[in-house]
N, C-alpha and C positions, 0 to 999 in steps of 0.2 A: 485419374483425377477424380472421377464420379465417384468410384468405389472407396478413393481414400477421406471425401466427403461426409460419404455415408458411415464410413468408420468414425469418424467426429462425431456426427450427429448422436450415433450409437453412446458415445462418450459422454457427450454433453447430458444425454436423457438419464443417464445413470449418475451423473455428478449431479443431479437437480438433488438425489434424495439419499445419496452414500457420502457422507463426509469424505472418506477417505479415497473414493470415485474424484472426487471434487480436488481432493489435494495433491493425487495424482496430476489431474489433468492442468490444473496450476502450475506443478511443476515442471509438465513436458510441454507447454507453449510458454514458458517464461522469456525463450528468446524472442517471441513473437510480440507478447507484452513490452517487454525494454523496445522494439525494432519499432510499434506502432508510438510508444513515448517521443523516441529520437527525432520520429518525421515530424511529430508536433514541434518540438522545443530546438531541433536543429542542434543540438548538442548531446555529450553523452549526460548521464543522470548523477554518473559521478562528480559533475563539474557544478557542485550546488546545486544540483533537481533532483533531489530524493525523493521529496515529497511526491513529484508528477508521477515516478515510478510505482511509488506507493498508491496512489491515485488510480492512474492505471491497472494494476494489479487486481483493487478492490472491483472496478468497472468491469475486468474480464469475467469477474465472479458474477458480479447483479447482472451480467449479460447471460450466462450460465444459468441463472435462475429464471431470467424471464424468455430465454428462448423457444420459438414453437418451430416448426417445420416450414409453415406456411410462410415465416421472415425471410426466407430464402437461406444463401448459403451461411453457415453458422460465423465463419472466420471476416468475411466483410461487415456481419451484423456484429462482433464483438469490436473491428476496427472502429466503426462509427461509436457504440457506446463509450468506447478508450477517447475516442477525437470530444466527443459531447462533454463528457465529465472535466476533462481537460480542460477545454471552453469556459466552462462554469467556474472551475476552479481561479481562471486568470480574470474573470469577469468580478471573484469576490473579493479576489486579492487588489483588483482595481480599486474598487468602493474601500477599500481598506487603505490606500492611497501606497500600498506596498510594492508595484508594480507596474510598469507600463504596459498599456495591451498588446500582444503580439498580430492583433486582428487591426490595428492602428494605423490610418495613411502612411508611409512611408516618407512622402515629401509632401504632408499635410491638406492634399486631397487626396479624392477616391481615385481617381487616373492614375498615379504615381504607385498602385499598389499596397499590399500592405508590408508590414512590418516583418512578419512571419517571411515575407515571401525574399524580404532583402538578407537574411542571415545566411552567411555560408554555411556550409555541410559540411562537419567535422566529423561525419561517418570513417570510421576504420575497422574495414570487414575482419582483419585478423583481430584487431583488439576487440570487436565485438564479439567474436566467436570464443574466444579466449574469456571471455566475460560471462558470455552465456554458461560456458561448463565448469567453471565458477559458482555462477548463481545457483547452479540445478545443483551441483554437490554440497552448497551449505544449506541450501533448500530442504535436501532430503535428508541432512545428519538435524536439523532442527527442527526438522518435521519428527522425525523418532524422536528428539527430543520430550516434544509436545505431547506427543502419545504415549508416553511413559505415566503421563498424568491425565489422562483421558481427554486432551484437547486436541483439536486439527485447526489448518489453516481456514477453513470456511466456520469452524468456531467465533475463530480470533477476528473475521473479516467482520462475520454477523455482530459480533461484541463491539465494534469500533465506535467510537465517541463520533456523533453526527455535528452537535454544538460548538462552537468557538470556547464559550463558557467551560464547557465539559472536558475540550482538549485540553485549556489552561488547568483546569483542577488536576488532569492526569500526566499534565508536565510536571507540577508542583509533585506529585508524588515519584515520579522517574527520576527527577532532581534530589530529593530528598532520599530516597535510596542509595545512590550512585555514590550520595557524600556519606552514606553508612554502609559499608561493602558489607556487613554483617547481616544487613536485613538482605541484600542480593544473596549469600549463600543461603538465608533459610528458604527463600521462595526457590533456588535450587536443588535443596535436599527435600523438601518437602512437596513442591507444588504448589503450596498455599501461599496465600498473601498473609503478613503479619499486619491484621485489619488496625487492632489499636495504636501500634508504634507508628504506620504510615500515617495512619490520619490524625491523632495529634503532633507527630513530626512536620505533615506538609499542610496541616492547616487546611486541610480538606474531609469534608464531608464523609462519616462512613459509608451511607448509604448510596455515596456515588461510586465508593470502591466496590461496593457488594455488586451494584448495577454495571460494571464492567470487568468485574475481576478478571473476564478468559483472557481478555485485549491484555491487562494488565500484568498478568501473570506471563503471557506472550512479551511483551516490552520488556520487563524487568529480566525474563530468561536470554532474551536477546543480549543484556549487557553484563552476562557473567562467565561467556566463552569465548569472547571475539568474533561474534557474529557480525563482522563490519557489513555485507551486503544485505544479511536479515534487518538489519537495523534501519536501511535505508527503504525498505519495502513495510514496514513494520510502521516506522516513526512517522504518520500521518499528525503525530503532534510536535509539529513543527515550534520554534520559537515560542514562548508564553507571549500570549498576545493580554493577558491582562483580566481574563474573562470573569464575568463572577460564577459563582461556584452553582454546580446543578445537585 
């Protein structure tokens, strides 16, 4: 067990500065990331919780970047980072009035416990294994496609929009491109964004496209070849909230 942890620490330190090592580590521990997400939401991410899985994936990568040996074993550290990110997500959603907090009292008082504790456990170990296998295969294939254009998963994670208004702008770009498949084909063939067409058609400022080019290329590529699982990982840009442009 100690040897295994030392091995993980070595991989984590390599992933801090090597995008390919980071991609490999994320792919290797996709099952762990998914498992931590399931522990928090008590449901399969495919049941309408793709955003949570995407957030957990980003939290894992951020844990890689911030980890130091004195913080203890890496996997518990990453698990805490994922849980904290998901808690922040639910708090943000609650402020927007979109969800009921899973940490609210289940019976109206603190003694009754939290809603999270009262939810049934829908975990299916066989199904989870099959999903992990499918996820890993799809991630490897998509990673190879990104590499053709000089991109990596860590590039995409670093380039993710962080503000609601920017997410909404990216969503408009994606919606416009999906409505005009010839633009998706251009991205798949060249790995470049047709900036003018996307900016004019989506009503999004060109500087937003340029600032998040890597993220948008990955998102649009995910909609060209049926990457259903990848879309769940990358589409942190959920339904548009009507945010202002950035």
